[in-house]
BAFI-3210 file (N, C-alpha, C; in Angstrom, 3 decimals, decimal comma, padded with zeros to 6 digits):
// residues 285
n [1|2|3|4|5|6|7|8|9|10|11|12|13|14|15|16|17|18|19|20|21|22|23|24|25|26|27|28|29|30|31|32|33|34|35|36|37|38|39|40|41|42|43|44|45|46|47|48|49|50|51|52|53|54|55|56|57|58|59|60|61|62|63|64|65|66|67|68|69|70|71|72|73|74|75|76|77|78|79|80|81|82|83|84|85|86|87|88|89|90|91|92|93|94|95|96|97|98|99|100|101|102|103|104|105|106|107|108|109|110|111|112|113|114|115|116|117|118|119|120|121|122|123|124|125|126|127|128|129|130|131|132|133|134|135|136|137|138|139|140|141|142|143|144|145|146|147|148|149|150|151|152|153|154|155|156|157|158|159|160|161|162|163|164|165|166|167|168|169|170|171|172|173|174|175|176|177|178|179|180|181|182|183|184|185|186|187|188|189|190|191|192|193|194|195|196|197|198|199|200|201|202|203|204|205|206|207|208|209|210|211|212|213|214|215|216|217|218|219|220|221|222|223|224|225|226|227|228|229|230|231|232|233|234|235|236|237|238|239|240|241|242|243|244|245|246|247|248|249|250|251|252|253|254|255|256|257|258|259|260|261|262|263|264|265|266|267|268|269|270|271|272|273|274|275|276|277|278|279|280|281|282|283|284|285]
n.u [140,781|140,605|138,094|136,331|135,999|134,748|132,425|131,115|130,798|129,111|126,854|126,180|125,638|123,398|121,575|121,392|120,399|117,905|116,681|116,612|114,832|112,527|112,049|111,425|108,938|107,488|107,296|105,734|103,332|102,427|099,887|097,472|098,967|099,622|098,667|100,111|100,906|099,419|098,167|095,461|094,990|095,903|096,668|097,803|098,611|098,297|099,518|100,682|100,502|099,894|100,582|102,400|104,424|105,383|106,166|108,386|110,118|110,886|112,295|114,596|116,083|118,298|120,008|120,605|121,896|124,194|125,371|126,062|127,886|129,909|130,837|131,739|133,660|135,190|137,286|136,160|136,283|137,037|136,967|135,276|132,864|132,227|131,694|129,448|127,756|127,401|126,231|123,834|122,673|122,187|120,389|118,259|117,489|116,645|114,478|112,778|112,167|110,642|108,527|107,283|108,248|107,608|108,497|109,320|110,918|113,267|114,510|114,759|116,564|118,912|119,164|118,910|120,595|123,112|123,227|123,075|125,464|127,228|126,873|127,787|130,484|131,200|131,282|128,849|128,061|127,872|126,976|123,967|124,523|127,126|127,101|125,542|127,413|129,445|128,022|127,640|130,343|130,687|128,788|129,806|131,859|133,281|131,405|132,070|130,803|128,159|124,691|124,190|121,918|119,155|117,048|113,548|113,579|116,115|115,759|113,849|115,169|116,952|115,230|113,731|115,767|116,622|117,833|118,392|117,992|120,636|122,113|121,067|122,106|124,848|125,027|124,958|122,332|120,323|117,696|116,745|118,456|118,253|115,535|113,573|114,459|114,820|112,147|110,692|111,677|110,859|108,137|107,578|108,482|106,514|104,421|103,029|101,700|103,498|102,862|101,803|103,977|105,737|104,424|104,377|107,235|107,324|105,897|107,673|109,780|108,594|108,038|110,096|111,344|112,595|110,843|111,344|109,555|107,055|107,478|107,771|105,272|103,446|104,510|105,684|103,444|102,352|104,487|104,571|102,148|102,346|104,424|103,240|101,069|102,065|103,511|101,224|100,082|101,989|102,073|099,685|099,901|100,687|100,141|098,870|096,959|093,503|093,199|095,444|095,083|092,938|094,152|095,945|094,240|093,130|095,391|095,883|093,594|094,179|096,706|095,828|094,036|095,752|097,179|099,561|102,353|104,373|106,965|109,766|109,944|108,834|110,847|112,950|111,768|111,600|114,425|114,949|113,663|115,171|117,742|116,987|116,267|118,595|120,124|118,835|116,849|114,363|111,060|107,829|104,788]
n.v [065,196|067,853|068,435|067,849|070,079|071,858|070,513|070,431|073,098|073,928|072,146|073,249|075,905|075,499|074,572|076,666|078,759|077,826|077,482|080,238|081,360|079,789|080,836|083,428|082,999|081,730|083,805|085,688|084,177|083,993|084,562|086,185|089,265|092,513|095,120|094,104|092,100|088,997|085,593|086,353|088,493|091,808|093,546|096,850|097,482|098,225|097,430|094,971|091,356|088,277|086,102|087,543|088,149|085,513|084,851|086,668|085,841|083,260|084,165|085,033|083,028|082,145|084,196|084,202|081,747|082,174|084,208|082,702|080,783|082,412|083,339|081,226|079,962|082,257|085,058|088,014|090,803|093,791|093,220|090,825|092,067|093,893|092,206|090,864|093,030|093,592|091,276|091,291|093,642|092,761|090,774|092,228|093,479|091,183|090,526|092,696|092,367|089,952|090,881|092,989|095,379|096,075|096,747|094,218|092,803|094,329|095,155|092,708|091,407|092,618|092,169|089,193|088,395|089,310|087,557|085,030|084,998|085,319|082,868|081,041|081,966|080,720|078,202|076,911|076,522|077,426|079,478|081,401|084,053|084,238|084,126|086,478|088,395|088,113|088,913|091,591|092,570|092,453|094,295|096,648|097,191|099,025|099,641|100,567|100,724|101,011|102,331|105,806|107,119|108,031|105,783|105,232|104,282|105,118|107,922|108,267|107,543|109,690|111,859|111,471|111,049|108,427|105,075|102,784|100,057|099,588|100,281|098,470|096,016|096,649|096,681|094,019|092,894|093,625|093,573|091,176|089,302|090,056|090,459|089,114|086,375|085,375|085,658|084,104|081,578|081,435|081,520|079,278|077,380|077,851|076,592|077,496|077,387|077,043|079,042|081,097|081,565|082,626|084,932|086,225|086,669|088,623|090,686|091,354|092,402|094,694|096,203|098,003|098,740|101,072|101,375|101,965|101,643|102,162|104,738|105,989|105,917|106,581|108,267|109,563|109,084|106,685|104,921|105,122|104,063|101,415|100,386|100,765|099,108|096,605|096,117|095,961|093,494|091,616|092,005|091,152|088,452|087,386|086,043|083,621|083,955|084,677|087,436|088,545|088,136|089,644|092,137|092,168|092,056|094,630|096,253|095,622|096,872|099,539|099,943|099,574|101,688|103,738|103,346|102,012|099,938|097,483|096,773|096,643|095,338|092,889|092,105|091,540|089,498|087,432|087,155|086,326|083,843|082,581|082,425|081,003|078,615|077,577|077,081|075,681|072,691|072,354|073,213|072,195|073,625]
n.w [070,126|070,562|069,765|071,759|073,877|072,038|071,392|073,894|074,411|072,294|072,735|075,365|074,794|073,270|075,052|076,989|075,302|074,598|077,123|078,012|076,072|076,698|079,241|078,658|077,356|079,360|081,191|079,618|079,418|081,946|084,392|086,636|085,387|086,403|084,220|082,152|079,158|079,050|079,514|079,594|078,076|076,424|078,213|079,170|076,707|073,075|071,000|071,256|071,767|073,185|071,362|069,605|071,511|072,032|069,580|069,233|071,402|070,291|068,091|069,101|069,986|068,417|068,645|071,436|071,534|069,939|071,606|073,872|072,659|071,749|074,192|075,768|078,336|078,132|079,182|081,111|079,170|077,193|074,515|074,432|075,442|073,414|071,343|072,420|072,625|069,876|068,844|070,488|069,363|066,684|067,282|068,295|065,814|064,436|066,182|065,717|063,103|063,120|064,608|063,186|063,586|066,292|069,530|071,565|073,222|073,877|076,341|077,597|076,141|076,726|079,591|079,728|077,804|078,883|081,152|079,978|078,628|080,750|082,288|080,341|080,300|082,590|081,925|081,735|084,386|087,937|090,743|091,283|092,294|091,471|088,955|088,336|089,204|087,394|085,126|085,806|085,664|082,865|081,952|083,000|081,303|078,488|075,334|072,377|070,001|070,639|070,288|070,224|070,412|072,552|074,165|074,946|077,601|078,615|078,332|080,265|082,635|082,830|082,847|085,311|086,967|087,980|088,605|085,748|083,435|082,778|084,940|086,895|085,891|086,045|088,839|089,508|089,353|091,547|092,132|091,275|092,712|095,565|095,960|094,017|093,512|096,267|097,128|095,319|096,062|098,755|098,556|097,301|099,311|101,171|100,280|097,952|094,601|091,554|089,774|091,406|093,042|091,102|090,369|092,853|092,955|090,814|091,911|094,139|092,731|091,618|094,042|094,382|092,206|089,804|087,303|084,121|081,965|083,042|084,011|081,621|080,556|082,518|084,378|087,592|089,159|088,260|088,892|091,628|092,166|091,212|092,960|095,522|095,267|094,631|097,095|098,829|097,986|098,698|101,429|102,036|102,141|099,761|096,443|096,561|098,564|099,353|099,969|098,982|096,304|095,730|096,148|094,114|091,857|092,191|091,832|089,197|087,902|088,456|087,198|084,599|084,345|084,389|082,027|082,350|082,194|083,605|082,234|082,510|085,024|084,113|082,375|084,132|085,654|083,865|083,624|086,273|086,381|084,586|085,866|088,130|086,997|085,825|087,905|089,978|090,553|088,105|088,536|087,587|086,573]
ca.u [140,795|140,189|136,680|135,460|135,519|133,700|131,087|130,609|130,340|127,792|125,681|125,877|125,070|122,026|120,660|121,110|119,600|116,496|116,182|116,407|113,684|111,440|111,783|110,590|107,600|106,730|106,927|104,666|101,993|102,150|098,744|097,243|099,957|099,042|099,016|101,126|100,373|099,453|097,175|094,170|094,826|096,942|097,032|097,805|099,225|097,531|100,377|101,245|099,681|100,772|101,210|103,474|105,452|105,970|106,971|109,405|110,894|111,525|113,176|115,770|116,925|119,742|120,928|121,164|122,912|125,511|126,063|126,661|129,045|131,058|131,336|132,047|134,844|136,039|137,303|135,468|137,204|136,466|136,609|134,013|131,791|131,886|131,027|128,159|126,921|127,112|125,237|122,702|121,999|121,676|119,264|117,164|116,940|115,821|113,231|111,874|111,761|109,788|107,287|106,823|108,784|107,086|109,609|108,662|111,899|114,534|115,123|115,047|117,838|120,108|119,365|119,135|121,912|124,293|123,207|123,385|126,893|127,862|126,749|128,690|131,829|131,511|131,223|127,600|127,793|128,139|125,728|123,167|125,327|128,528|126,726|125,080|128,618|130,137|127,240|127,951|131,536|130,528|127,900|130,623|132,926|132,717|131,096|132,168|129,731|126,734|124,111|124,267|120,488|118,510|115,788|112,596|114,015|117,137|115,295|113,128|116,196|117,545|114,247|113,393|117,023|116,502|118,635|117,671|118,357|122,081|122,563|120,626|123,097|126,138|125,059|124,778|120,865|119,877|116,216|116,623|119,253|117,718|114,033|112,867|114,803|114,414|110,464|110,260|111,958|110,197|106,687|107,527|108,658|105,275|103,561|102,393|101,910|104,550|102,232|101,656|105,381|106,178|103,649|104,914|108,447|107,153|105,539|108,833|110,539|107,773|107,871|111,043|112,040|112,250|110,545|111,186|108,321|106,001|107,663|107,522|103,782|102,487|105,185|105,872|102,065|102,228|105,507|104,205|101,027|102,964|105,183|102,318|100,204|102,872|103,694|100,054|099,821|102,947|101,659|098,343|100,288|101,059|099,033|098,160|096,021|092,470|093,374|096,547|094,533|092,202|095,006|096,559|093,218|092,960|096,525|095,676|092,711|094,920|097,645|095,157|093,443|096,888|097,837|100,906|102,802|105,725|107,695|111,112|109,768|108,674|112,174|113,710|111,184|112,091|115,926|114,859|113,229|116,499|118,769|116,508|116,144|119,808|120,904|118,093|116,018|113,144|109,722|106,906|103,571]
ca.v [065,545|069,254|068,418|067,799|071,322|072,438|069,912|070,854|074,524|073,813|071,605|074,138|076,971|075,190|074,463|078,040|079,427|077,361|077,897|081,657|081,470|079,252|081,767|084,675|082,518|081,489|085,151|086,211|083,503|084,011|085,420|087,622|090,186|093,835|095,902|093,360|091,138|087,614|084,701|086,815|089,615|092,676|094,555|098,276|097,557|098,252|096,919|093,671|090,183|087,107|085,403|088,332|087,902|084,262|084,879|087,438|085,020|082,342|084,740|085,380|081,852|082,037|085,324|083,654|080,711|082,953|084,739|081,587|080,268|083,311|083,616|080,053|079,906|083,345|085,940|089,253|091,859|094,658|092,422|090,031|093,003|094,446|091,041|090,660|094,198|093,525|090,157|091,787|094,493|091,967|090,019|093,210|093,561|089,971|090,606|093,699|091,714|088,961|091,558|093,908|096,624|096,266|096,505|093,322|092,292|094,955|095,099|091,453|091,097|093,156|091,397|087,871|088,307|089,418|086,350|083,913|085,096|085,045|081,358|080,400|082,228|079,738|076,818|076,397|076,142|078,619|079,837|082,638|085,197|084,215|084,488|087,933|089,228|088,201|089,699|093,071|092,851|092,751|095,481|097,875|097,390|099,871|099,073|101,755|100,661|101,177|103,687|107,027|107,717|107,661|104,961|105,715|103,975|106,047|109,195|108,308|107,606|111,084|112,859|111,331|110,725|107,203|104,008|102,069|098,700|099,573|100,418|097,219|095,016|096,972|096,341|092,536|092,676|093,557|093,249|089,687|088,605|090,412|090,423|088,194|084,896|085,025|085,587|082,938|080,340|081,505|081,245|077,752|076,677|078,047|075,672|078,249|076,916|077,683|080,239|081,976|081,857|083,478|086,208|086,945|087,185|089,827|091,683|091,646|093,359|095,775|096,930|099,181|099,008|102,337|100,809|102,996|101,591|102,750|106,086|106,618|105,865|107,190|109,169|109,151|108,617|105,304|104,273|104,866|103,100|100,056|100,097|100,623|098,019|095,204|095,837|095,566|092,178|090,762|092,146|090,338|087,014|086,832|085,740|082,322|084,210|085,450|088,929|088,909|088,037|090,927|093,265|092,040|092,589|096,062|096,846|095,571|097,820|100,830|099,968|099,770|102,952|104,679|102,980|101,805|098,415|097,335|096,014|096,496|094,253|091,743|091,576|091,119|088,356|086,486|086,822|085,667|082,422|081,890|082,149|079,870|077,272|076,904|076,776|074,848|071,819|072,988|072,891|072,445|074,182]
ca.w [071,458|070,565|069,548|073,135|074,420|071,098|071,572|075,186|074,116|071,347|073,619|076,358|074,223|072,698|076,194|077,507|074,456|074,704|078,427|077,944|075,223|077,584|080,404|078,038|077,138|080,686|081,728|078,797|079,635|083,451|084,615|085,903|085,673|086,356|083,083|081,243|078,333|079,645|078,774|079,566|077,064|076,095|079,236|078,753|075,332|072,036|069,777|071,695|072,025|073,592|070,254|069,192|072,453|071,905|068,338|069,502|072,049|069,456|067,186|069,930|070,353|067,638|069,356|072,809|071,298|069,498|072,744|074,742|072,066|071,858|075,660|076,468|078,913|077,900|080,174|080,961|078,636|076,225|073,118|074,543|075,608|072,205|070,605|073,009|072,152|068,451|068,693|070,911|068,469|065,685|067,821|068,222|064,500|064,148|066,888|065,091|061,892|063,648|065,158|062,267|064,054|067,605|070,538|072,585|074,174|073,892|077,639|078,040|075,386|077,620|080,833|079,572|077,027|079,837|082,022|079,333|078,466|082,124|082,485|079,329|080,733|083,707|081,335|082,077|085,943|088,904|091,567|090,774|092,564|090,693|087,461|088,301|089,393|085,978|084,307|086,220|085,142|081,483|081,836|083,215|080,245|077,408|073,990|071,616|068,923|071,175|069,707|071,090|070,623|073,761|074,173|075,938|078,916|078,953|078,554|081,605|083,638|082,803|083,308|086,668|087,763|088,608|087,871|084,677|083,124|082,656|086,424|087,393|085,403|086,639|090,241|089,653|089,348|092,995|092,328|091,259|093,743|096,815|096,008|093,276|093,730|097,576|097,105|094,586|096,848|099,968|098,207|096,978|100,524|101,933|099,485|096,931|093,265|090,726|089,114|092,523|093,422|090,187|090,651|094,104|092,562|090,105|092,890|094,892|091,892|091,446|095,086|094,474|090,745|089,158|086,089|083,107|081,007|083,856|084,095|080,333|080,253|083,528|085,311|089,019|089,749|087,917|089,484|093,026|092,216|091,064|094,088|096,717|095,036|094,882|098,516|099,454|097,638|099,447|102,851|102,250|102,290|098,480|095,556|097,092|099,478|098,772|100,226|098,049|094,949|095,581|095,980|092,779|090,879|092,341|091,211|087,649|087,451|088,653|086,139|083,302|084,266|084,062|080,972|082,713|082,060|084,091|081,253|083,051|086,028|083,520|081,834|085,391|086,146|083,016|084,008|087,475|085,926|083,871|086,807|088,902|086,218|085,573|089,258|090,810|089,657|087,621|089,038|086,725|087,189]
c.u [140,250|138,732|135,722|135,145|134,562|132,478|130,519|130,071|129,103|126,684|125,230|125,273|123,569|121,163|120,390|120,322|118,102|115,916|115,714|114,953|112,362|110,973|111,039|109,196|106,833|106,462|105,731|103,349|101,642|100,941|098,235|098,415|099,388|099,538|099,884|100,358|100,467|098,426|095,741|093,966|096,012|097,385|096,883|098,325|098,204|098,228|100,929|100,070|100,581|101,340|102,414|104,753|106,092|106,708|108,223|110,511|111,621|112,465|114,525|116,534|118,284|120,597|121,423|122,143|124,260|126,018|126,863|128,029|130,248|131,619|131,750|133,504|135,835|135,958|136,536|136,508|136,473|136,058|135,388|132,775|131,367|131,217|129,624|127,157|126,509|126,062|123,879|121,858|121,419|120,484|118,011|116,566|116,172|114,462|112,339|111,478|110,571|108,450|106,771|107,175|108,353|108,208|108,946|109,679|113,208|115,261|115,457|116,316|118,988|120,318|119,704|120,459|123,168|124,384|123,602|125,008|127,692|127,936|127,744|130,255|132,210|131,441|129,982|127,271|127,970|126,771|125,123|123,966|126,567|128,112|126,314|126,441|129,386|129,464|127,500|129,264|131,515|129,806|128,800|131,705|132,368|132,415|131,010|131,139|128,208|126,028|124,122|122,887|120,018|117,230|114,770|113,072|115,180|116,619|114,502|114,165|116,893|116,475|113,905|114,572|116,943|117,551|117,794|118,237|119,941|122,629|122,260|121,592|124,390|126,326|124,682|123,249|120,369|118,391|115,972|117,271|118,808|116,358|113,504|113,209|114,401|112,863|110,138|110,476|111,072|108,647|106,632|107,671|107,388|104,180|102,679|102,652|103,033|104,062|102,173|103,076|106,013|105,620|104,137|106,468|108,361|106,764|106,727|109,693|109,825|107,662|108,944|111,681|111,669|112,036|110,340|110,121|107,281|106,125|107,412|106,105|102,978|103,198|105,376|104,482|102,063|103,174|105,118|102,976|101,487|103,572|104,210|101,557|100,864|103,058|102,409|099,731|100,745|102,504|100,359|098,659|100,681|099,786|098,261|097,001|094,876|092,648|094,464|095,983|093,588|092,980|095,650|095,558|093,005|094,114|096,386|094,632|093,374|095,956|096,995|094,558|094,593|097,514|099,230|101,226|104,187|106,591|109,146|110,993|109,724|110,009|112,875|113,114|111,743|113,574|115,909|114,531|114,409|117,502|118,289|116,566|117,620|120,671|120,177|117,254|114,677|111,859|108,592|105,668|102,742]
c.v [067,063|069,398|068,506|069,051|071,986|071,859|070,304|072,339|074,576|073,303|072,566|075,377|076,716|075,174|075,797|078,796|079,128|077,661|079,350|081,989|080,839|080,246|082,961|084,171|082,260|082,909|085,768|085,513|083,584|084,949|085,189|088,695|091,557|094,740|095,276|092,539|089,790|086,740|085,279|087,836|090,518|093,550|095,947|098,552|097,503|097,586|095,473|092,586|089,185|086,193|086,195|088,232|086,606|084,129|085,578|086,502|083,925|082,942|085,181|084,210|081,718|083,075|084,739|082,529|081,281|083,467|083,711|081,014|081,085|083,475|082,286|080,035|081,055|084,319|087,380|090,416|092,795|093,997|091,546|090,962|093,541|093,363|090,853|091,825|094,159|092,472|090,686|092,699|093,832|091,251|090,921|093,464|092,407|089,998|091,686|093,082|090,847|089,782|092,636|095,243|096,975|095,830|095,456|093,096|092,945|094,883|093,715|090,966|091,452|092,205|089,856|087,628|088,310|088,044|085,118|083,827|084,819|083,491|080,675|080,621|081,290|078,389|076,094|076,059|077,554|078,834|081,088|083,856|085,353|084,701|085,976|088,763|089,252|089,100|091,221|093,300|093,213|094,144|096,692|098,246|098,154|099,145|100,342|101,902|100,820|102,368|104,680|107,734|107,224|106,926|105,687|105,486|104,806|107,527|109,370|108,310|109,055|112,018|112,787|111,107|109,535|106,224|103,297|100,646|098,621|099,410|099,073|096,151|095,303|096,719|094,853|092,301|092,558|093,082|091,814|088,990|088,854|090,301|089,342|086,761|084,528|084,772|084,356|081,669|080,298|081,120|079,805|077,001|076,710|077,220|076,350|077,391|077,663|079,094|081,342|082,481|082,890|084,941|087,012|087,413|088,480|090,925|092,171|092,658|094,678|096,678|098,141|099,438|100,309|101,964|101,961|102,928|102,251|104,247|106,726|106,663|106,680|108,037|108,602|108,602|107,035|104,535|104,071|103,936|101,750|099,528|099,750|099,317|096,660|095,114|095,331|093,996|091,247|090,860|091,424|088,812|086,571|086,487|084,451|082,615|084,907|086,984|089,341|089,123|089,199|092,142|093,282|092,509|094,063|096,771|096,807|096,526|099,186|100,984|100,351|101,198|104,139|104,496|102,657|100,230|098,413|096,512|095,708|095,374|092,985|091,141|090,996|089,684|087,196|086,133|086,042|084,119|081,870|081,348|081,026|078,529|076,703|076,655|075,901|073,836|072,500|072,403|073,206|072,999|073,152]
c.w [071,447|070,402|070,761|073,650|073,356|071,259|072,860|075,079|073,263|072,012|074,719|076,024|073,712|074,059|076,832|076,681|074,551|076,099|078,445|077,193|076,119|078,632|079,818|077,834|078,446|081,257|080,982|079,195|081,097|083,597|085,969|086,439|085,483|085,203|081,973|080,289|079,078|078,925|078,769|078,345|076,887|077,061|078,896|077,404|074,275|070,948|070,167|072,056|072,459|072,477|069,737|070,173|072,297|070,558|068,527|070,293|071,200|068,507|067,815|070,249|069,617|068,261|070,716|072,605|070,859|070,701|073,609|074,014|071,991|073,124|076,330|076,910|078,548|079,145|079,999|080,353|077,593|074,893|073,258|074,709|074,345|071,363|071,117|072,589|070,754|068,284|069,277|070,060|067,196|066,124|067,875|066,864|064,128|064,979|066,164|063,766|062,136|064,040|064,418|062,912|065,561|068,477|071,584|073,613|074,207|075,285|078,170|077,230|076,203|078,755|080,573|078,751|077,948|080,604|081,290|078,990|079,803|082,449|081,487|079,747|081,828|083,238|081,618|083,489|086,637|089,553|090,833|091,137|091,923|089,378|087,363|088,488|088,024|085,209|084,491|085,702|083,656|081,267|082,154|082,101|079,150|076,036|073,064|070,434|069,323|070,631|070,624|071,331|071,880|073,569|074,971|077,282|079,502|079,224|079,900|082,683|083,905|083,378|084,747|087,702|088,535|087,792|086,854|084,597|083,180|084,112|087,074|087,068|086,114|088,157|090,606|090,000|090,753|093,132|092,010|092,402|095,195|096,999|095,303|093,577|095,274|097,785|096,422|095,463|098,091|099,683|098,044|098,356|101,442|101,249|098,385|095,485|092,620|090,255|090,263|093,039|092,414|090,172|091,764|093,738|091,780|091,084|093,689|094,099|091,809|092,719|095,105|093,197|090,277|087,673|085,044|082,108|081,799|083,847|082,707|079,934|081,248|084,639|086,654|089,669|089,413|088,590|091,066|093,233|092,180|092,239|095,258|096,557|095,240|096,326|099,290|099,106|098,543|100,934|103,140|102,280|100,809|097,733|095,874|098,116|098,941|098,893|099,267|096,614|094,746|095,503|094,602|091,725|091,090|091,639|089,700|087,207|087,518|087,450|084,780|083,144|083,925|082,839|081,129|082,704|082,626|083,410|081,812|084,134|085,247|082,910|082,979|085,776|085,142|083,250|085,257|087,150|085,457|085,002|087,781|088,234|086,006|086,850|090,280|089,974|089,289|088,174|088,065|087,316|087,690]
res [m|k|l|l|p|q|i|a|a|e|g|g|a|f|r|l|a|h|t|a|t|e|c|l|i|d|e|a|r|l|s|p|k|p|g|l|v|d|s|r|g|n|g|a|h|h|d|l|t|l|e|l|m|e|r|s|a|h|s|l|t|p|t|f|q|a|l|a|q|q|s|w|l|q|p|a|n|v|a|l|r|q|t|i|g|r|l|g|r|e|g|e|q|q|m|m|a|a|t|d|g|v|n|t|h|r|g|a|i|w|a|l|g|l|l|v|s|a|v|a|m|c|g|g|e|g|s|a|q|a|i|a|n|i|a|a|q|l|a|t|l|p|d|d|a|a|p|k|v|f|s|k|g|l|r|a|t|h|r|y|r|v|p|g|a|r|e|e|a|q|q|a|f|p|h|i|m|r|l|a|l|p|q|l|h|l|s|r|q|r|g|s|s|e|t|h|a|r|l|d|a|l|m|a|i|m|t|s|l|s|d|t|c|v|l|s|r|a|g|l|e|g|l|e|t|m|r|h|g|a|r|a|v|l|r|a|g|g|v|a|h|p|d|g|q|q|r|l|a|e|l|d|r|q|m|l|a|l|n|a|s|p|g|g|a|a|d|l|l|a|a|t|l|f|l|d|r|i|t|t|p|y|l|a|n]
***
């Protein structure tokens, strides 16, 4: 009898891990994304390719599975938070080994790792908001073993005094819950293709996110260009409309000229796709 919960946990962890990996790959392939790696090319990056992004995503499947297994039906406490932190850091090492030292998905490990753990804590069920709230509880707990060295993202948050990935998670992912998911569902309801709906969701995130990847590469000018351009796309009716497509192409040119890439927004889009896929029926392209 005791094997039944174990089997449920193993099966659920397998499903969550592969769903998270699929969402990373879907985000990487989504095109055209301004300044980002996609099926057209490398965007503003000289060290990233689509093949590398996909290899990185596959390398993280065991990490997501371990996170789900360790979190299955567990309460939010410091012990679990520290286990999650350790597994995330081990996953980052596996990612770096798979990419020959290129940082492809460090931010995504944080966001998706918390969400995978939160779903597992609910036994594989729950609404998107409930899952985001549990992830926020985890994100606010201390992890004494976390590295003390500042990443590029943390340096940007301190330099420009803006919230970063840590605050986004601690606030229950407002850019996902208030912007990206509603926009994704709205665009679908209006008849947009899945590709266009996902691009609209990315634009919704970019309208207000303090993307530390953009700040690190292009400063406040890059951040304002990203936000203004994304708003223009949505004001033009979204990517399904010719005017919206023109605005998106213009934003892509601007981001490339500034050598700016909204990697933080891309991480949150992958997390958006994950929450959407585990809480609503999957819609194929």
